[in-house]
VOGUNU-936474 format. One record per residue: y, x, z of N, C-alpha, C, CB in turn; residue in three letters; residue number from 1. Coordinates in nm, 2 decimals. Glycine has a CB too. Layout:
BEGIN
> Y | X | Z | Y | X | Z | Y | X | Z | Y | X | Z | ALA | NUM $
...
This chain:
BEGIN
> 2.28 | 10.05 | 5.00 | 2.28 | 10.17 | 5.08 | 2.15 | 10.24 | 5.05 | 2.31 | 10.15 | 5.23 | MET | 1 $
> 2.15 | 10.37 | 5.04 | 2.03 | 10.45 | 5.01 | 1.98 | 10.50 | 5.14 | 2.06 | 10.57 | 4.91 | ILE | 2 $
> 1.84 | 10.48 | 5.16 | 1.78 | 10.53 | 5.29 | 1.78 | 10.68 | 5.29 | 1.64 | 10.47 | 5.30 | SER | 3 $
> 1.76 | 10.74 | 5.41 | 1.75 | 10.88 | 5.42 | 1.62 | 10.94 | 5.36 | 1.76 | 10.92 | 5.57 | THR | 4 $
> 1.52 | 10.86 | 5.36 | 1.39 | 10.90 | 5.29 | 1.42 | 10.92 | 5.14 | 1.28 | 10.80 | 5.31 | ASP | 5 $
> 1.50 | 10.84 | 5.08 | 1.54 | 10.85 | 4.94 | 1.62 | 10.98 | 4.92 | 1.62 | 10.72 | 4.89 | ARG | 6 $
> 1.70 | 11.01 | 5.01 | 1.78 | 11.14 | 4.99 | 1.69 | 11.26 | 4.99 | 1.88 | 11.15 | 5.11 | HIS | 7 $
> 1.58 | 11.25 | 5.07 | 1.49 | 11.37 | 5.08 | 1.41 | 11.38 | 4.95 | 1.39 | 11.35 | 5.20 | ALA | 8 $
> 1.38 | 11.27 | 4.88 | 1.31 | 11.27 | 4.76 | 1.39 | 11.31 | 4.64 | 1.25 | 11.13 | 4.73 | VAL | 9 $
> 1.52 | 11.28 | 4.63 | 1.60 | 11.31 | 4.52 | 1.61 | 11.46 | 4.49 | 1.73 | 11.25 | 4.53 | LEU | 10 $
> 1.64 | 11.54 | 4.58 | 1.65 | 11.69 | 4.55 | 1.51 | 11.74 | 4.51 | 1.70 | 11.77 | 4.67 | PRO | 11 $
> 1.41 | 11.69 | 4.57 | 1.27 | 11.73 | 4.54 | 1.24 | 11.69 | 4.40 | 1.17 | 11.67 | 4.64 | ARG | 12 $
> 1.28 | 11.57 | 4.36 | 1.25 | 11.52 | 4.23 | 1.33 | 11.61 | 4.13 | 1.29 | 11.37 | 4.21 | PHE | 13 $
> 1.45 | 11.65 | 4.16 | 1.53 | 11.73 | 4.07 | 1.46 | 11.87 | 4.05 | 1.67 | 11.75 | 4.12 | GLY | 14 $
> 1.40 | 11.92 | 4.16 | 1.33 | 12.05 | 4.15 | 1.21 | 12.04 | 4.07 | 1.30 | 12.11 | 4.29 | MET | 15 $
> 1.13 | 11.93 | 4.08 | 1.01 | 11.90 | 4.00 | 1.05 | 11.89 | 3.86 | 0.94 | 11.77 | 4.05 | LEU | 16 $
> 1.16 | 11.82 | 3.83 | 1.20 | 11.81 | 3.69 | 1.24 | 11.95 | 3.63 | 1.32 | 11.72 | 3.67 | ARG | 17 $
> 1.30 | 12.03 | 3.71 | 1.34 | 12.17 | 3.67 | 1.21 | 12.25 | 3.64 | 1.42 | 12.24 | 3.78 | THR | 18 $
> 1.11 | 12.24 | 3.72 | 0.99 | 12.31 | 3.70 | 0.92 | 12.25 | 3.57 | 0.89 | 12.30 | 3.82 | ILE | 19 $
> 0.93 | 12.12 | 3.56 | 0.87 | 12.06 | 3.44 | 0.93 | 12.11 | 3.31 | 0.88 | 11.90 | 3.45 | ALA | 20 $
> 1.07 | 12.12 | 3.31 | 1.14 | 12.16 | 3.19 | 1.10 | 12.31 | 3.17 | 1.29 | 12.15 | 3.21 | VAL | 21 $
> 1.08 | 12.39 | 3.27 | 1.04 | 12.53 | 3.25 | 0.90 | 12.53 | 3.19 | 1.04 | 12.60 | 3.39 | TYR | 22 $
> 0.81 | 12.45 | 3.24 | 0.67 | 12.45 | 3.18 | 0.68 | 12.40 | 3.04 | 0.58 | 12.36 | 3.27 | LYS | 23 $
> 0.76 | 12.30 | 3.01 | 0.76 | 12.24 | 2.88 | 0.83 | 12.34 | 2.78 | 0.84 | 12.11 | 2.88 | LEU | 24 $
> 0.92 | 12.42 | 2.83 | 0.98 | 12.52 | 2.75 | 0.88 | 12.63 | 2.71 | 1.10 | 12.59 | 2.83 | GLY | 25 $
> 0.79 | 12.66 | 2.80 | 0.68 | 12.75 | 2.77 | 0.59 | 12.69 | 2.66 | 0.60 | 12.78 | 2.90 | LYS | 26 $
> 0.57 | 12.56 | 2.67 | 0.49 | 12.49 | 2.57 | 0.55 | 12.51 | 2.43 | 0.48 | 12.34 | 2.60 | VAL | 27 $
> 0.68 | 12.49 | 2.42 | 0.74 | 12.51 | 2.29 | 0.72 | 12.66 | 2.24 | 0.89 | 12.48 | 2.29 | ILE | 28 $
> 0.75 | 12.75 | 2.33 | 0.73 | 12.89 | 2.29 | 0.59 | 12.92 | 2.25 | 0.78 | 12.99 | 2.40 | LEU | 29 $
> 0.49 | 12.87 | 2.32 | 0.35 | 12.90 | 2.29 | 0.31 | 12.83 | 2.16 | 0.26 | 12.85 | 2.41 | LEU | 30 $
> 0.36 | 12.71 | 2.14 | 0.33 | 12.65 | 2.01 | 0.38 | 12.73 | 1.89 | 0.39 | 12.50 | 2.01 | LEU | 31 $
> 0.50 | 12.78 | 1.91 | 0.56 | 12.86 | 1.80 | 0.48 | 12.99 | 1.79 | 0.70 | 12.90 | 1.83 | LEU | 32 $
> 0.44 | 13.05 | 1.90 | 0.35 | 13.17 | 1.89 | 0.22 | 13.14 | 1.83 | 0.33 | 13.23 | 2.03 | ALA | 33 $
> 0.16 | 13.03 | 1.86 | 0.03 | 12.99 | 1.81 | 0.04 | 12.97 | 1.66 | -0.03 | 12.86 | 1.87 | SER | 34 $
> 0.14 | 12.90 | 1.62 | 0.17 | 12.88 | 1.47 | 0.19 | 13.01 | 1.40 | 0.29 | 12.79 | 1.45 | TYR | 35 $
> 0.27 | 13.10 | 1.46 | 0.29 | 13.23 | 1.40 | 0.16 | 13.31 | 1.39 | 0.39 | 13.31 | 1.48 | GLY | 36 $
> 0.08 | 13.31 | 1.50 | -0.05 | 13.38 | 1.50 | -0.14 | 13.33 | 1.39 | -0.12 | 13.37 | 1.64 | ALA | 37 $
> -0.15 | 13.20 | 1.38 | -0.24 | 13.15 | 1.27 | -0.18 | 13.18 | 1.13 | -0.25 | 12.99 | 1.29 | LEU | 38 $
> -0.05 | 13.19 | 1.12 | 0.01 | 13.22 | 0.99 | -0.02 | 13.37 | 0.95 | 0.16 | 13.20 | 0.99 | ARG | 39 $
> -0.04 | 13.45 | 1.06 | -0.06 | 13.60 | 1.03 | -0.19 | 13.63 | 0.95 | -0.07 | 13.67 | 1.17 | LEU | 40 $
> -0.28 | 13.53 | 0.94 | -0.40 | 13.55 | 0.86 | -0.36 | 13.56 | 0.71 | -0.50 | 13.43 | 0.88 | ARG | 41 $
> -0.25 | 13.52 | 0.67 | -0.20 | 13.52 | 0.54 | -0.13 | 13.66 | 0.51 | -0.11 | 13.40 | 0.50 | ASP | 42 $
> -0.18 | 13.74 | 0.43 | -0.12 | 13.88 | 0.41 | 0.02 | 13.87 | 0.35 | -0.21 | 13.96 | 0.31 | ALA | 43 $
> 0.05 | 13.77 | 0.27 | 0.18 | 13.76 | 0.21 | 0.29 | 13.72 | 0.32 | 0.19 | 13.65 | 0.10 | SER | 44 $
> 0.24 | 13.65 | 0.43 | 0.33 | 13.63 | 0.54 | 0.36 | 13.75 | 0.61 | 0.26 | 13.52 | 0.64 | TYR | 45 $
> 0.26 | 13.84 | 0.63 | 0.29 | 13.97 | 0.70 | 0.39 | 14.05 | 0.61 | 0.16 | 14.05 | 0.71 | LEU | 46 $
> 0.37 | 14.05 | 0.48 | 0.46 | 14.13 | 0.40 | 0.61 | 14.07 | 0.41 | 0.42 | 14.12 | 0.25 | VAL | 47 $
> 0.62 | 13.94 | 0.41 | 0.75 | 13.88 | 0.43 | 0.81 | 13.92 | 0.57 | 0.74 | 13.72 | 0.42 | SER | 48 $
> 0.73 | 13.92 | 0.67 | 0.78 | 13.96 | 0.80 | 0.82 | 14.10 | 0.80 | 0.67 | 13.93 | 0.91 | LEU | 49 $
> 0.74 | 14.19 | 0.74 | 0.78 | 14.33 | 0.73 | 0.91 | 14.35 | 0.66 | 0.66 | 14.41 | 0.66 | TYR | 50 $
> 0.93 | 14.28 | 0.55 | 1.05 | 14.29 | 0.47 | 1.17 | 14.24 | 0.55 | 1.04 | 14.21 | 0.34 | ASN | 51 $
> 1.15 | 14.13 | 0.63 | 1.26 | 14.08 | 0.72 | 1.29 | 14.18 | 0.82 | 1.21 | 13.95 | 0.78 | TRP | 52 $
> 1.19 | 14.24 | 0.89 | 1.21 | 14.34 | 1.00 | 1.28 | 14.46 | 0.94 | 1.08 | 14.37 | 1.07 | ALA | 53 $
> 1.24 | 14.51 | 0.82 | 1.30 | 14.63 | 0.77 | 1.45 | 14.61 | 0.73 | 1.22 | 14.67 | 0.64 | SER | 54 $
> 1.48 | 14.48 | 0.71 | 1.62 | 14.45 | 0.67 | 1.71 | 14.44 | 0.80 | 1.63 | 14.33 | 0.59 | ALA | 55 $
> 1.65 | 14.44 | 0.92 | 1.73 | 14.43 | 1.04 | 1.81 | 14.56 | 1.06 | 1.64 | 14.40 | 1.16 | LEU | 56 $
> 1.93 | 14.55 | 1.12 | 2.00 | 14.67 | 1.15 | 1.91 | 14.76 | 1.24 | 2.14 | 14.64 | 1.22 | PRO | 57 $
> 1.93 | 14.89 | 1.22 | 1.85 | 14.99 | 1.30 | 1.89 | 14.97 | 1.45 | 1.88 | 15.13 | 1.26 | SER | 58 $
> 1.78 | 14.97 | 1.53 | 1.80 | 14.95 | 1.67 | 1.67 | 14.90 | 1.73 | 1.92 | 14.85 | 1.70 | GLY | 59 $
> 1.69 | 14.86 | 1.86 | 1.57 | 14.82 | 1.94 | 1.50 | 14.69 | 1.87 | 1.61 | 14.78 | 2.08 | LEU | 60 $
> 1.58 | 14.60 | 1.82 | 1.52 | 14.48 | 1.76 | 1.43 | 14.52 | 1.65 | 1.63 | 14.38 | 1.72 | GLU | 61 $
> 1.48 | 14.60 | 1.56 | 1.40 | 14.64 | 1.44 | 1.27 | 14.72 | 1.49 | 1.48 | 14.73 | 1.35 | GLN | 62 $
> 1.29 | 14.81 | 1.58 | 1.17 | 14.89 | 1.63 | 1.07 | 14.79 | 1.69 | 1.21 | 14.99 | 1.73 | VAL | 63 $
> 1.11 | 14.70 | 1.77 | 1.01 | 14.61 | 1.84 | 0.95 | 14.52 | 1.73 | 1.09 | 14.52 | 1.94 | MET | 64 $
> 1.02 | 14.47 | 1.64 | 0.97 | 14.38 | 1.53 | 0.86 | 14.46 | 1.45 | 1.08 | 14.32 | 1.44 | ALA | 65 $
> 0.90 | 14.58 | 1.41 | 0.80 | 14.66 | 1.33 | 0.68 | 14.69 | 1.41 | 0.87 | 14.79 | 1.28 | LEU | 66 $
> 0.69 | 14.73 | 1.54 | 0.58 | 14.75 | 1.62 | 0.49 | 14.63 | 1.63 | 0.62 | 14.80 | 1.76 | LYS | 67 $
> 0.55 | 14.52 | 1.65 | 0.47 | 14.39 | 1.67 | 0.39 | 14.36 | 1.54 | 0.56 | 14.27 | 1.70 | ALA | 68 $
> 0.46 | 14.38 | 1.42 | 0.40 | 14.36 | 1.29 | 0.28 | 14.45 | 1.27 | 0.50 | 14.37 | 1.18 | ILE | 69 $
> 0.30 | 14.58 | 1.31 | 0.20 | 14.68 | 1.30 | 0.08 | 14.64 | 1.39 | 0.25 | 14.82 | 1.33 | ALA | 70 $
> 0.10 | 14.60 | 1.51 | 0.00 | 14.56 | 1.60 | -0.08 | 14.44 | 1.54 | 0.05 | 14.52 | 1.74 | PHE | 71 $
> -0.01 | 14.34 | 1.50 | -0.08 | 14.22 | 1.45 | -0.15 | 14.24 | 1.32 | 0.02 | 14.11 | 1.44 | PHE | 72 $
> -0.10 | 14.33 | 1.23 | -0.16 | 14.36 | 1.11 | -0.29 | 14.43 | 1.12 | -0.07 | 14.43 | 1.01 | SER | 73 $
> -0.31 | 14.50 | 1.24 | -0.43 | 14.58 | 1.27 | -0.54 | 14.49 | 1.32 | -0.40 | 14.69 | 1.36 | GLY | 74 $
> -0.51 | 14.36 | 1.36 | -0.61 | 14.28 | 1.41 | -0.70 | 14.21 | 1.30 | -0.55 | 14.16 | 1.50 | LEU | 75 $
> -0.82 | 14.19 | 1.33 | -0.91 | 14.12 | 1.23 | -0.87 | 13.97 | 1.22 | -1.06 | 14.13 | 1.27 | SER | 76 $
> -0.90 | 13.91 | 1.11 | -0.86 | 13.77 | 1.10 | -0.93 | 13.68 | 1.21 | -0.91 | 13.71 | 0.96 | PRO | 77 $
> -1.05 | 13.72 | 1.25 | -1.11 | 13.64 | 1.36 | -1.03 | 13.66 | 1.49 | -1.26 | 13.69 | 1.38 | ALA | 78 $
> -0.98 | 13.78 | 1.52 | -0.90 | 13.80 | 1.64 | -0.77 | 13.73 | 1.63 | -0.88 | 13.95 | 1.66 | ARG | 79 $
> -0.71 | 13.73 | 1.52 | -0.58 | 13.65 | 1.50 | -0.61 | 13.51 | 1.52 | -0.52 | 13.68 | 1.36 | ILE | 80 $
> -0.71 | 13.45 | 1.47 | -0.74 | 13.31 | 1.49 | -0.77 | 13.28 | 1.63 | -0.87 | 13.27 | 1.40 | GLN | 81 $
> -0.85 | 13.37 | 1.70 | -0.88 | 13.35 | 1.84 | -0.75 | 13.35 | 1.93 | -0.98 | 13.46 | 1.90 | ALA | 82 $
> -0.66 | 13.45 | 1.89 | -0.53 | 13.45 | 1.96 | -0.45 | 13.33 | 1.94 | -0.45 | 13.57 | 1.91 | LEU | 83 $
> -0.45 | 13.27 | 1.82 | -0.38 | 13.15 | 1.80 | -0.44 | 13.03 | 1.88 | -0.39 | 13.11 | 1.65 | GLY | 84 $
> -0.57 | 13.02 | 1.89 | -0.63 | 12.91 | 1.96 | -0.62 | 12.93 | 2.12 | -0.78 | 12.91 | 1.93 | TYR | 85 $
> -0.62 | 13.05 | 2.16 | -0.60 | 13.07 | 2.31 | -0.46 | 13.04 | 2.34 | -0.63 | 13.22 | 2.35 | VAL | 86 $
> -0.36 | 13.08 | 2.26 | -0.23 | 13.04 | 2.28 | -0.21 | 12.89 | 2.28 | -0.14 | 13.11 | 2.18 | THR | 87 $
> -0.27 | 12.82 | 2.19 | -0.27 | 12.68 | 2.18 | -0.33 | 12.61 | 2.31 | -0.34 | 12.63 | 2.06 | LEU | 88 $
> -0.44 | 12.67 | 2.36 | -0.50 | 12.62 | 2.49 | -0.40 | 12.64 | 2.60 | -0.63 | 12.69 | 2.51 | ALA | 89 $
> -0.34 | 12.75 | 2.61 | -0.24 | 12.77 | 2.72 | -0.12 | 12.67 | 2.71 | -0.18 | 12.91 | 2.72 | TYR | 90 $
> -0.08 | 12.64 | 2.59 | 0.02 | 12.54 | 2.56 | -0.02 | 12.40 | 2.61 | 0.06 | 12.53 | 2.41 | ALA | 91 $
> -0.15 | 12.37 | 2.59 | -0.20 | 12.24 | 2.63 | -0.20 | 12.23 | 2.79 | -0.34 | 12.22 | 2.58 | ALA | 92 $
> -0.24 | 12.34 | 2.85 | -0.23 | 12.34 | 3.00 | -0.09 | 12.32 | 3.05 | -0.30 | 12.47 | 3.06 | VAL | 93 $
> 0.00 | 12.40 | 3.00 | 0.14 | 12.39 | 3.04 | 0.20 | 12.25 | 3.01 | 0.23 | 12.50 | 2.97 | PHE | 94 $
> 0.15 | 12.19 | 2.90 | 0.20 | 12.05 | 2.87 | 0.15 | 11.95 | 2.97 | 0.15 | 12.01 | 2.73 | ALA | 95 $
> 0.03 | 11.96 | 3.01 | -0.03 | 11.87 | 3.12 | 0.05 | 11.90 | 3.25 | -0.18 | 11.90 | 3.14 | VAL | 96 $
> 0.07 | 12.02 | 3.28 | 0.15 | 12.05 | 3.41 | 0.29 | 11.99 | 3.39 | 0.16 | 12.20 | 3.43 | GLU | 97 $
> 0.36 | 12.02 | 3.29 | 0.50 | 11.97 | 3.27 | 0.51 | 11.82 | 3.27 | 0.56 | 12.03 | 3.14 | GLY | 98 $
> 0.43 | 11.75 | 3.20 | 0.44 | 11.61 | 3.19 | 0.40 | 11.55 | 3.33 | 0.34 | 11.55 | 3.08 | VAL | 99 $
> 0.30 | 11.60 | 3.39 | 0.26 | 11.55 | 3.52 | 0.37 | 11.57 | 3.62 | 0.13 | 11.63 | 3.57 | GLY | 100 $
> 0.43 | 11.69 | 3.62 | 0.55 | 11.71 | 3.72 | 0.66 | 11.62 | 3.68 | 0.59 | 11.86 | 3.71 | LEU | 101 $
> 0.69 | 11.60 | 3.56 | 0.80 | 11.51 | 3.52 | 0.77 | 11.37 | 3.57 | 0.82 | 11.51 | 3.36 | TRP | 102 $
> 0.65 | 11.33 | 3.56 | 0.61 | 11.19 | 3.61 | 0.59 | 11.19 | 3.76 | 0.48 | 11.15 | 3.54 | MET | 103 $
> 0.61 | 11.30 | 3.83 | 0.60 | 11.31 | 3.98 | 0.46 | 11.28 | 4.03 | 0.70 | 11.22 | 4.04 | ARG | 104 $
> 0.36 | 11.34 | 3.96 | 0.23 | 11.32 | 4.01 | 0.18 | 11.43 | 4.10 | 0.13 | 11.31 | 3.88 | ARG | 105 $
> 0.13 | 11.39 | 4.21 | 0.08 | 11.49 | 4.31 | -0.02 | 11.58 | 4.25 | 0.03 | 11.42 | 4.44 | ARG | 106 $
> -0.11 | 11.53 | 4.17 | -0.22 | 11.62 | 4.11 | -0.15 | 11.73 | 4.03 | -0.31 | 11.53 | 4.03 | TRP | 107 $
> -0.04 | 11.70 | 3.96 | 0.03 | 11.80 | 3.88 | 0.09 | 11.91 | 3.97 | 0.14 | 11.73 | 3.80 | ALA | 108 $
> 0.13 | 11.87 | 4.09 | 0.18 | 11.97 | 4.18 | 0.07 | 12.07 | 4.22 | 0.25 | 11.91 | 4.30 | GLU | 109 $
> -0.05 | 12.01 | 4.25 | -0.16 | 12.09 | 4.29 | -0.21 | 12.18 | 4.17 | -0.28 | 12.00 | 4.33 | TRP | 110 $
> -0.22 | 12.12 | 4.05 | -0.26 | 12.19 | 3.94 | -0.17 | 12.30 | 3.91 | -0.27 | 12.09 | 3.81 | LEU | 111 $
> -0.04 | 12.28 | 3.91 | 0.06 | 12.38 | 3.88 | 0.06 | 12.49 | 3.99 | 0.20 | 12.32 | 3.88 | THR | 112 $
> 0.04 | 12.45 | 4.11 | 0.03 | 12.55 | 4.22 | -0.09 | 12.64 | 4.20 | 0.02 | 12.49 | 4.35 | THR | 113 $
> -0.20 | 12.58 | 4.17 | -0.33 | 12.66 | 4.16 | -0.32 | 12.75 | 4.03 | -0.45 | 12.57 | 4.15 | ILE | 114 $
> -0.28 | 12.70 | 3.92 | -0.28 | 12.77 | 3.79 | -0.18 | 12.88 | 3.80 | -0.26 | 12.68 | 3.67 | ILE | 115 $
> -0.06 | 12.85 | 3.85 | 0.05 | 12.95 | 3.85 | 0.02 | 13.06 | 3.95 | 0.18 | 12.88 | 3.89 | THR | 116 $
> -0.04 | 13.02 | 4.07 | -0.07 | 13.12 | 4.17 | -0.19 | 13.21 | 4.11 | -0.12 | 13.06 | 4.30 | ALA | 117 $
> -0.28 | 13.16 | 4.04 | -0.39 | 13.24 | 3.99 | -0.35 | 13.34 | 3.88 | -0.50 | 13.15 | 3.93 | SER | 118 $
> -0.24 | 13.32 | 3.82 | -0.19 | 13.41 | 3.72 | -0.10 | 13.52 | 3.77 | -0.11 | 13.33 | 3.61 | LEU | 119 $
> -0.04 | 13.50 | 3.89 | 0.05 | 13.60 | 3.95 | -0.01 | 13.74 | 3.96 | 0.10 | 13.55 | 4.09 | ILE | 120 $
> -0.14 | 13.75 | 4.01 | -0.19 | 13.89 | 4.02 | -0.19 | 13.96 | 3.88 | -0.34 | 13.88 | 4.07 | PRO | 121 $
> -0.22 | 13.89 | 3.77 | -0.22 | 13.95 | 3.64 | -0.08 | 13.98 | 3.60 | -0.28 | 13.85 | 3.54 | PHE | 122 $
> 0.02 | 13.90 | 3.63 | 0.16 | 13.93 | 3.60 | 0.20 | 14.05 | 3.68 | 0.25 | 13.81 | 3.64 | GLU | 123 $
> 0.16 | 14.06 | 3.81 | 0.20 | 14.18 | 3.89 | 0.14 | 14.31 | 3.83 | 0.16 | 14.16 | 4.03 | LEU | 124 $
> 0.01 | 14.30 | 3.79 | -0.06 | 14.42 | 3.73 | 0.02 | 14.46 | 3.60 | -0.20 | 14.38 | 3.70 | TRP | 125 $
> 0.05 | 14.36 | 3.52 | 0.12 | 14.39 | 3.39 | 0.26 | 14.45 | 3.42 | 0.13 | 14.27 | 3.31 | GLU | 126 $
> 0.32 | 14.40 | 3.52 | 0.45 | 14.44 | 3.56 | 0.45 | 14.59 | 3.61 | 0.51 | 14.35 | 3.67 | LEU | 127 $
> 0.35 | 14.62 | 3.69 | 0.33 | 14.76 | 3.74 | 0.30 | 14.86 | 3.63 | 0.22 | 14.77 | 3.84 | LEU | 128 $
> 0.23 | 14.82 | 3.52 | 0.19 | 14.91 | 3.42 | 0.29 | 14.91 | 3.30 | 0.06 | 14.87 | 3.36 | HIS | 129 $
> 0.36 | 14.81 | 3.27 | 0.46 | 14.80 | 3.17 | 0.58 | 14.71 | 3.21 | 0.40 | 14.75 | 3.03 | ARG | 130 $
> 0.66 | 14.76 | 3.30 | 0.77 | 14.68 | 3.35 | 0.88 | 14.66 | 3.24 | 0.83 | 14.74 | 3.47 | PRO | 131 $
> 0.92 | 14.53 | 3.24 | 1.04 | 14.49 | 3.16 | 1.12 | 14.39 | 3.24 | 1.00 | 14.43 | 3.02 | THR | 132 $
> 1.24 | 14.37 | 3.21 | 1.33 | 14.27 | 3.28 | 1.27 | 14.13 | 3.26 | 1.47 | 14.28 | 3.22 | VAL | 133 $
> 1.22 | 14.10 | 3.14 | 1.16 | 13.97 | 3.12 | 1.04 | 13.94 | 3.21 | 1.12 | 13.95 | 2.97 | GLY | 134 $
> 0.96 | 14.04 | 3.22 | 0.84 | 14.03 | 3.31 | 0.88 | 14.01 | 3.45 | 0.75 | 14.15 | 3.29 | LYS | 135 $
> 0.98 | 14.08 | 3.50 | 1.03 | 14.06 | 3.63 | 1.08 | 13.92 | 3.66 | 1.14 | 14.17 | 3.67 | VAL | 136 $
> 1.16 | 13.87 | 3.56 | 1.22 | 13.74 | 3.57 | 1.10 | 13.63 | 3.58 | 1.31 | 13.71 | 3.46 | VAL | 137 $
> 1.01 | 13.64 | 3.49 | 0.90 | 13.54 | 3.48 | 0.82 | 13.55 | 3.61 | 0.81 | 13.57 | 3.36 | VAL | 138 $
> 0.79 | 13.67 | 3.66 | 0.71 | 13.68 | 3.78 | 0.78 | 13.62 | 3.90 | 0.67 | 13.83 | 3.80 | THR | 139 $
> 0.91 | 13.66 | 3.91 | 0.99 | 13.60 | 4.02 | 0.99 | 13.45 | 4.02 | 1.13 | 13.67 | 4.03 | VAL | 140 $
> 1.02 | 13.40 | 3.90 | 1.03 | 13.25 | 3.88 | 0.89 | 13.19 | 3.92 | 1.07 | 13.21 | 3.74 | VAL | 141 $
> 0.78 | 13.24 | 3.87 | 0.65 | 13.19 | 3.91 | 0.62 | 13.19 | 4.05 | 0.54 | 13.26 | 3.82 | ASN | 142 $
> 0.65 | 13.30 | 4.12 | 0.63 | 13.32 | 4.27 | 0.72 | 13.21 | 4.34 | 0.67 | 13.46 | 4.32 | ILE | 143 $
> 0.84 | 13.19 | 4.29 | 0.93 | 13.09 | 4.35 | 0.87 | 12.95 | 4.33 | 1.07 | 13.10 | 4.29 | ALA | 144 $
> 0.82 | 12.92 | 4.22 | 0.76 | 12.79 | 4.19 | 0.64 | 12.77 | 4.28 | 0.71 | 12.78 | 4.04 | ILE | 145 $
> 0.55 | 12.86 | 4.30 | 0.43 | 12.85 | 4.39 | 0.48 | 12.83 | 4.53 | 0.34 | 12.97 | 4.38 | VAL | 146 $
> 0.58 | 12.91 | 4.57 | 0.63 | 12.90 | 4.71 | 0.69 | 12.76 | 4.73 | 0.74 | 13.01 | 4.74 | TRP | 147 $
> 0.77 | 12.71 | 4.64 | 0.83 | 12.58 | 4.65 | 0.72 | 12.47 | 4.66 | 0.93 | 12.55 | 4.54 | TYR | 148 $
> 0.63 | 12.47 | 4.57 | 0.53 | 12.37 | 4.56 | 0.44 | 12.37 | 4.68 | 0.44 | 12.38 | 4.44 | LEU | 149 $
> 0.40 | 12.49 | 4.73 | 0.32 | 12.49 | 4.86 | 0.40 | 12.43 | 4.97 | 0.28 | 12.64 | 4.89 | ILE | 150 $
> 0.52 | 12.46 | 4.98 | 0.61 | 12.40 | 5.09 | 0.61 | 12.25 | 5.08 | 0.75 | 12.46 | 5.09 | ARG | 151 $
> 0.62 | 12.20 | 4.95 | 0.63 | 12.06 | 4.94 | 0.50 | 11.99 | 4.96 | 0.67 | 12.03 | 4.79 | GLN | 152 $
> 0.39 | 12.05 | 4.92 | 0.26 | 11.99 | 4.94 | 0.22 | 11.99 | 5.09 | 0.15 | 12.07 | 4.86 | LEU | 153 $
> 0.27 | 12.09 | 5.16 | 0.24 | 12.09 | 5.31 | 0.33 | 12.02 | 5.39 | 0.24 | 12.24 | 5.35 | ARG | 154 $
> 0.44 | 11.97 | 5.33 | 0.55 | 11.90 | 5.41 | 0.50 | 11.76 | 5.46 | 0.67 | 11.88 | 5.32 | SER | 155 $
> 0.52 | 11.73 | 5.58 | 0.48 | 11.60 | 5.63 | 0.56 | 11.48 | 5.56 | 0.50 | 11.59 | 5.78 | PRO | 156 $
> 0.67 | 11.51 | 5.50 | 0.75 | 11.41 | 5.44 | 0.70 | 11.38 | 5.30 | 0.90 | 11.44 | 5.43 | ARG | 157 $
> 0.60 | 11.46 | 5.25 | 0.55 | 11.44 | 5.12 | 0.49 | 11.30 | 5.10 | 0.44 | 11.55 | 5.09 | HIS | 158 $
> 0.55 | 11.22 | 5.01 | 0.51 | 11.09 | 4.99 | 0.38 | 11.08 | 4.91 | 0.62 | 11.00 | 4.91 | ALA | 159 $
> 0.29 | 10.99 | 4.94 | 0.16 | 10.98 | 4.87 | 0.18 | 10.94 | 4.73 | 0.07 | 10.89 | 4.94 | PRO | 160 $
> 0.09 | 10.97 | 4.64 | 0.09 | 10.93 | 4.50 | 0.10 | 10.78 | 4.49 | -0.03 | 10.98 | 4.42 | ALA | 161 $
> 0.18 | 10.73 | 4.40 | 0.20 | 10.59 | 4.38 | 0.30 | 10.53 | 4.47 | 0.07 | 10.52 | 4.41 | GLY | 162 $
> 0.36 | 10.61 | 4.56 | 0.47 | 10.55 | 4.65 | 0.59 | 10.52 | 4.57 | 0.50 | 10.66 | 4.76 | SER | 163 $
> 0.66 | 10.42 | 4.62 | 0.78 | 10.37 | 4.55 | 0.89 | 10.48 | 4.54 | 0.84 | 10.25 | 4.61 | GLN | 164 $
> 0.91 | 10.56 | 4.64 | 1.01 | 10.66 | 4.65 | 0.96 | 10.79 | 4.59 | 1.06 | 10.68 | 4.79 | ASN | 165 $
> 0.84 | 10.80 | 4.55 | 0.79 | 10.93 | 4.50 | 0.81 | 10.93 | 4.36 | 0.64 | 10.94 | 4.53 | TYR | 166 $
């Protein structure tokens, strides 16, 4: 028979795993972006991207791809390299958060709460100046994560680190 304490932990663990998967998904996207940014230092890669984007059917996708290529081609090699490394650093932070949450570590809940909450003002500012559906979704998800984690960290039922049911 499962104790009632165990029932309280299982949904919480499922939510922590959901947040961990979200963070680890961001890691994959950031690693791909970092790789792409570092590849942009090669002029032949930019030409290949431009040819690919030009071959897209006319529409929003083609316009966005060409605008992105034009933006990145205007950056200096040093800026492109810095962009790649900053993106890689963000990926490392999200990886630590995701793995820590997957392993149900209390420090990961604190770290995720603090880092995610500290980025929300920037997300809101960006959302007010250049709103998109994607930005709204990411901001709402991050606010929900912070709200959930704060509730869990303040909960008297929150098991200490190293606990058997945690």
